[in-house]
C-alpha positions in Angstrom: 67.6 -127.6 -22.5 65.8 -126.1 -19.7 64.6 -122.5 -20.0 66.0 -120.0 -17.7 63.8 -117.3 -15.8 64.7 -114.2 -14.1 62.5 -113.7 -11.0 61.8 -110.7 -8.8 59.9 -109.8 -5.8 58.0 -106.3 -6.4 56.2 -104.1 -3.9 53.4 -102.1 -5.0 50.4 -100.2 -3.6 46.9 -101.1 -4.7 44.5 -97.9 -4.1 40.9 -98.4 -4.1 39.3 -95.3 -5.6 36.1 -93.8 -6.8 36.4 -92.5 -9.8 34.4 -90.4 -12.3 34.0 -91.8 -16.0 33.5 -88.9 -18.6 32.2 -91.4 -21.0 29.3 -93.0 -19.1 28.9 -90.1 -16.5 28.8 -92.4 -13.6 30.7 -92.9 -10.4 32.6 -96.5 -10.2 35.0 -97.6 -7.8 38.3 -99.0 -9.4 41.4 -100.5 -8.1 44.7 -98.9 -9.0 48.3 -100.2 -8.8 51.3 -98.0 -8.7 54.9 -98.7 -7.4 55.6 -98.8 -3.9 58.0 -95.8 -4.3 55.0 -93.5 -4.4 54.4 -91.6 -1.3 51.2 -91.4 0.5 51.5 -87.4 -0.1 51.7 -87.9 -3.9 49.5 -91.1 -4.7 46.6 -88.6 -5.3 48.6 -87.0 -7.8 50.1 -90.3 -9.6 46.7 -91.8 -9.6 45.1 -88.6 -11.2 47.5 -89.0 -13.9 47.1 -92.7 -15.0 43.2 -92.3 -14.8 43.7 -89.2 -17.0 44.4 -91.1 -20.1 41.5 -93.1 -19.9 39.1 -90.0 -19.7 38.2 -90.7 -15.8 38.7 -88.5 -12.9 39.9 -89.7 -9.3 37.2 -88.3 -6.8 38.8 -89.6 -3.6 41.0 -92.7 -2.6 39.0 -95.1 -0.3 41.2 -97.5 1.1 45.4 -98.3 -0.1 47.1 -101.8 0.4 50.5 -102.8 0.2 51.3 -105.7 -2.0 54.2 -107.9 -2.4 54.3 -110.2 -5.4 56.8 -112.4 -7.2 57.0 -112.0 -10.9 58.8 -114.0 -13.3 59.8 -114.0 -16.9 61.6 -116.0 -19.5 65.4 -114.6 -19.7 65.3 -114.5 -23.3 61.9 -112.2 -23.1 63.8 -109.9 -20.2 66.8 -109.4 -22.5 64.3 -108.3 -25.4 62.5 -106.1 -23.3 65.0 -104.6 -21.0 67.0 -101.4 -21.2 70.7 -101.7 -21.1 72.5 -99.7 -18.4 75.7 -98.0 -18.6 78.7 -100.0 -16.9 79.3 -98.7 -13.3 82.7 -96.9 -12.8 84.7 -97.0 -9.6 83.7 -93.6 -8.8 80.0 -94.2 -8.6 
């Protein structure tokens, strides 16, 4: 039997950032990927929160790029990992 796959095209923003690493006490350049729904205004807040979990601090965003990629996953794996949503009613 042929395996079934779930395929989705997802747009994301890749930001190249100058980052301070608390552990090594060095400034490095890192690429951080966030969802495309993040506005330019909130981008620094979202990236700062993401980097803070690794003991790093955002110094500046150097460049941003919008990337569109196609993702694929086996249907069985998708069902295993996905969250089931309540059924929509006619009022919605």
